[in-house]
N, C-alpha and C positions, 0 to 999 in steps of 0.2 A: 537356087531358087528362090532366094527372098531377093535378090536383084530382078530376077523375072516377075517374081509378086508385084513387088512394087511399082515394077515399071508400067504392069498390065493394070495397075491400081490407077496410075497416074492418066492412063490414057481412057479406059473406062469412066473415071472422074471429070474428065473435061467431055465424053460424049454424053454422060447420062446425066450430070448436074443441072441442066436446065428442064430435063422432064421432072427430074424430083423436087425442083422449087415449084414447078405449076401443079404437082398434085400435093403439096402441101398447102398451097393456098387454095387448092378446089375441096380439100378434103373439110367435112363436116365434121366436127366431134360427136359421134352418137356408138352407143354400143354396135358392133359391128355383128351381123347377121351370123357370118361362117369365119372361123378361126380355124386356121392351120398350124400344127408343130409339128417339126420332122427332129427326131431322134433316132441315127440311125447306127448306132453304134452298141457296145454290149449291155449285158444283165445290170452289173453294179450300177452304169451308168446310167438305165432305165429308171430303175429302184432310186437312185439318188435326185430321178427328177419329177417323181410321184408328188414330193410336196408343192410341185411348179403347178402342176395340173388342179390341185385341189384350190391353190390360192387363184390360177385364173378363172375358175368357174365362180368363184366369190364373186371377184372382181366383174366378170359377166354371166349373171346366172340364166341370161334369155339368149344368148349364144350357143350356137352348134358346134362342139369341138372336133375336128376330126385330127386326129395323129397318125403320120408315119412310122414306121417303126419295122425292124427286122422280125423275122419269123420266130426266132428265140424267145424274143421279148413279148411276143402278142399274149401269153399266158398270163402277163402282170397287168395287162391292161383291159382284157376281155370283158371283165364285170366290173371296171371300175365306174363309180358313178360320176367322176368328173371328165368321163369321155364319152362324146356321143357317136363316133364314128373311127374306127379303126381301120386301117388299110395296111398290112403285114406283107412285107416282100421278102423275098428268097435268098435276097443277095443283096450286099451292100459293100459300097467303096473301101470300107472300114474292117471288111473280113477279106486280108491276103488270099486266104487258102481257098476262098470260093469263085469262081466265075461268073462275073460281074453281066447281067443281063441287063443290056439298055432299053432293050422292047417292052419288060417289065416296066421300066420307069417312064417309057416316053406315055405308053396306056396309063399310067396313073396319072399323068399330069393333064392328058386329054379328061378326064374322068372329074378331076378337081378344076378344072378350066371351066368345065360345062355347071358345075356347081355354084362357082362366084365367090372366091376368096375374099373377105373383105379385110384379115389382116393375117400375117403370117409370122413362126418365131423359129428361127434357128436356136437351139440349145447349145452348139458344139462350138460354132464360131468356124466357119469353113467353107471355102468358096462352092464345093460342089454341091454341097446345102442348099445356098443362096442363090445358085442356079437353077438348082430343081425349083424352088419357090416361085423365081421369077418367071418357069416355063409351065408352072401351073397357073399363072396369072393372077398371082397374089397383089390385091391394090397396094399394100404397106406392108413391106417386112421389117421386123425388128431384129435385131443382132447384135453380135459382137464385129466390131473391126479387128479381126487380131493375124487371120493367116489370110489374106486376100479377100479380094471382092468388097471390100466396103463401098464403093460405088454403086453397089446394089441395094443396100440397106436404107431404107428410108429416115430410121431411130436407131443411131448406133448408142451403145453402152459400153463402158470402160472395162475392158479384159483385164482381170487380175490374176494373176498365175497364182497368188498366193492366196487366195480368197477359197473359203471353202466351196466345192462343187454346190450345195445346194442353196446355198445364198448368191452363188453367182447367177444360178439361173432365176432365182427369185427378184434378182437385180433389174431384171427386165420388165417386172412388173411394180419396181418400187417400190419392194418388202424385203421385210428380214426374216428368219427362222429364229425361234426361240431355241436357247441352249440345248432343249432334249425335243429331239423328232421322234412324234409317233406316225409309224407305217402300219397301217391294218391289212396284211395281205388277206386277198378275199379266201375264205374258208371251203371247202368241198366236205360235206357230210362225210361221204365215200372214203375220203382221204383220212377224214380224222380218225373213224374207224378201224378202218386198214392200219394205221400206225399203232392205234389202241392196241389191238389184236398182236400185231408184229412183237409191241415190247413187251405184253404178257407172254407169247410165247417163247419169247428168247430170255425171259426171265427178267429183265431189265427194270420191271416195276418195282423190283426188289433191291435195288441199286442204282449210285449215282450213275447216270448216265454221260459219256463225254462223246461227243462228235468229233472226228477228226477228217478233215481236208486237204490230203498230201499234194493237190495240183491245180494247175492254172495254167491256161493258155499259152503264156509270157511265160518263156523260157528263164528269162531275167527273174522272174518271181519266186521260181520254184526254190525252196531251201532242200530240198534232196531227200528221196525217197529212202536213202539209208539211214537219214536222221529220222523220219519219221517212226521208222522199223525201231531203232535205239529208242527213241521216247516211250513206244507203244508198251516194250517191255519195263520201261522205266515205272509207267503209271500203272500197270498190272501189278505191282509190287503190294499197292493198295488193294486190300480185297475188297472194298466195297465200292468198285470201279468196273462199269460196262461200256465198252470201246463200238461205237460203232463208226466203220470209215466209210466215207460215201466219196461217190465221183460218176463222170456220165460213163455212157458207152466206150469213149476213145481211151478212157483210163484202163481199161479191163486188163490192156496187157500189163499191167503193174499189180496184179493181184498175187502171184506169185512170190513178191517180195514179203508179204506179210504171212504168218502162221495164225490163221484160224481158229479158233475153238469155243468153248462156249463163254468167253469173255469178250471175244474180239470176232466182230460181226462183221461180215463180208455184205455191203452195201452199195459197191461200187457197180453202177451200170444196170443194178436191176430194178429202180423206180423213178419215177418222175417227179418234177420239180415240187407239185402239190403235196405228195407223199410226203417227200423230203422234207420240207417246212414243216409238217404238221409232226413230222420224226423228233426236228428239231423241237419245237413248243414243249415236247414230253420231255426234253432233254435239258441236262441242266449247264455245261459247260460247252464249249467249241474251241476250237484250236484248227487254225487252216492259213493258207497262204494269204496274199493280197486277191482275191477272186469273189466274183458273184456269193456265195455262201456265207460269206463273212454276212453280209448285210442281211440276211434272211435271218440268221443267228442273233447279232446283236438288236434288230428291230422286234424280235419275237422274245426277247427279254432274257435271252442265254446269258452266262458270264462268256465274256468273247476275247480270245486271245490272236492276234494276227500278224504274221512273222512280213512283215514289209518290207526287210531289209533297207536300202537306200536307192532306190531305182526312182521311186518318184518323191514330192514331199506328200507325205502320206498325212500329214494334218489337213489337207486339203479333201483329200479323200476319205478318210475313215467315217466311221457312222456315227451321227452326233445324235447319243445315246450319255443316260446317266455317267459320270467319270469311272466310277467305282464296277462297272459292266463292261468296260474294255479296256484290254491291255494292248497295246500297239507296242511290237517288238522292232527297233530300228536304232541303228549305230552309222555316224557319219563315217564317211569315207573320202578321199581325196576325187575319186571316181563320180560323186553322186551329188545329189538325183540327177542321174541320166536323162532316165523317159526309154530307156530303150526294150524292146522287147524281147533283143536275145543280146546276154554281156558280150562286151569285145574286150575284156580284160583276161589276162592268163588265166587267172585265177578269178572264180566268182566272189570278191573280197567280201562286197556285203552281207552275203548269205554263210559264207564262210567264217564269219567271226562270232556269228549267233550261235552258241553252241546248244546242244540238248538240254543241259544243266540250265543253261540261260530262260529256255522255255519251260522246263518243268518247274524251275522256283515262282516263274511269272504266275502259275496256274495253281500251286501247290497250295493256295489259304481257300481256294474255292473248292478243293478238293473233300 
């Protein structure tokens, strides 16, 4: 695949180089009227992109910022003051379980082409995103030449796989984040009141609330339901703890794995993200896998323990919060970081070597 992409880039560079040169010569440096940003992957990726939109609007306060995202992420941007126009797609080439709707992308490209995009950003570094920006008629494309399509980029930025995701995005604007990033998720008064009532009705206002998220889309990032059930049992030995187990509708099939009582509350598939974020704000500790909820927890101020294993370079993806508020659990293995969504080893080594006691001792000081 790398050989094919390399050959395609070479041919593309030869064909497009003269046009790129002419565009650069004719371009007048002024604030773009319409800016387009594409981020078509998952919730965690979009949360880590939120500081980019803030920096973009600060740099170009008069520009109209258009953003293309998947429907799952639209709630993060719907009330964001740094986003002027939002286009949410029901499908994406980064969601293998969904049928790709090319007609939807074609209609989007036509709409944006009529608007007139002066400047466009691809935050991932993917030839499919770059082609979409080209079809949208973007006059200037900025991005990373790391996964093909470099000939489509007018202003390339070096892609460093060890750089934190937030700073990787901000580098497109020549700025860098502080050591601690503040992300203010938009609040809903109704969700806030509902979460407060829920906590009071379940008696959680009298106890230390612990949020547990045992799920994730990538199987390689699953620590194991049986380990989480054992962790719950261990946590319950502390009489001052109440546990809320959260998850999506797809996770309901695991409900029977847990024993529910007045101190272990089932929130799997029952609430939306808005309510869940408010529930986190009213809680104290979060424990979970490498998945979207870790960011809501950490950036909402919870003491956050994330079981990363060794599937990715977690330092690149972990929330940028106060050091004492985050406990990343990862142990080195010969096979990682593999960046695979499904482990190809006989045993899931990087997760197997993280024990229930490891996790308990990591959060014990917060309980």
